[in-house]
C-alpha positions as CSV (number, residue, x, y, z in Angstrom):
1,X,-14.7,0.0,0.5
2,X,-11.6,0.3,2.7
3,X,-9.0,3.0,3.3
4,X,-5.3,2.5,3.3
5,X,-3.0,5.0,5.0
6,X,0.6,5.1,3.8
7,X,2.9,7.0,6.1
8,X,6.1,8.0,4.3
9,X,9.5,8.2,5.9
10,X,9.2,12.0,5.5
11,X,6.1,12.0,7.7
12,X,3.6,12.7,4.9
13,X,0.5,10.6,4.9
14,X,-1.3,9.4,1.8
15,X,-4.8,7.9,1.9
16,X,-6.0,5.5,-0.7
17,X,-9.6,4.2,-1.0
18,X,-10.0,0.8,-2.5
19,X,-11.7,-2.5,-2.1
20,X,-11.3,-4.7,1.1
21,X,-9.3,-7.3,-0.8
22,X,-6.9,-4.8,-2.4
23,X,-6.4,-3.1,1.0
24,X,-5.6,-6.4,2.6
25,X,-3.2,-7.3,-0.3
26,X,-1.4,-4.0,0.0
27,X,-0.9,-4.4,3.8
28,X,0.4,-8.0,3.3
29,X,2.7,-6.9,0.5
30,X,4.3,-4.3,2.8
31,X,4.7,-6.9,5.5
32,X,6.5,-9.2,3.1
33,X,8.7,-6.3,2.0
34,X,9.7,-5.5,5.6
35,X,10.3,-9.1,6.5
36,X,12.2,-10.2,3.5
37,X,12.8,-7.2,1.2
38,X,10.5,-8.8,-1.4
39,X,9.4,-5.9,-3.6
40,X,6.1,-6.2,-5.4
41,X,6.5,-6.8,-9.1
42,X,3.7,-4.6,-10.4
43,X,1.4,-1.8,-9.7
44,X,-1.8,-2.4,-7.8
45,X,-4.9,-1.8,-10.0
46,X,-7.5,0.1,-8.1
47,X,-10.1,0.5,-10.9
48,X,-9.9,0.0,-14.7
49,X,-8.6,3.6,-15.0
50,X,-6.5,3.9,-11.8
51,X,-3.5,2.1,-10.5
52,X,-0.9,2.8,-7.7
53,X,2.6,1.8,-7.0
54,X,4.0,2.4,-3.6
55,X,7.8,2.5,-3.3
56,X,8.0,0.6,0.0
57,X,11.6,1.8,0.6
58,X,10.1,5.2,1.1
59,X,7.2,4.0,3.3
60,X,7.4,3.8,7.1
61,X,3.9,2.4,7.7
62,X,1.2,0.9,5.5
63,X,-2.0,0.3,7.5
64,X,-5.6,-0.4,6.8
65,X,-7.6,2.5,8.4
66,X,-11.1,1.1,7.8
C-alpha cells in the first residue's frame, strides 16, 4: 500500500491510501495536468466500493508519501 498526500491551494492536506500503481498514476496525472493542463477524464477507482476525483485546479501538490 502507498499513501498519497494532496495539498490543496487552501493549505489543507488530504491523505489517500491506495495501491502502489494507483499512487504512481495519480502523481503522474497531476504532473501531466501541471505541464499541459490535461485534466483526467475519470475518477480513480481505489477499491470496488471507493473512488476519488481530485480537482487538480484546486491542488497545489500531489505527492507520494510512502
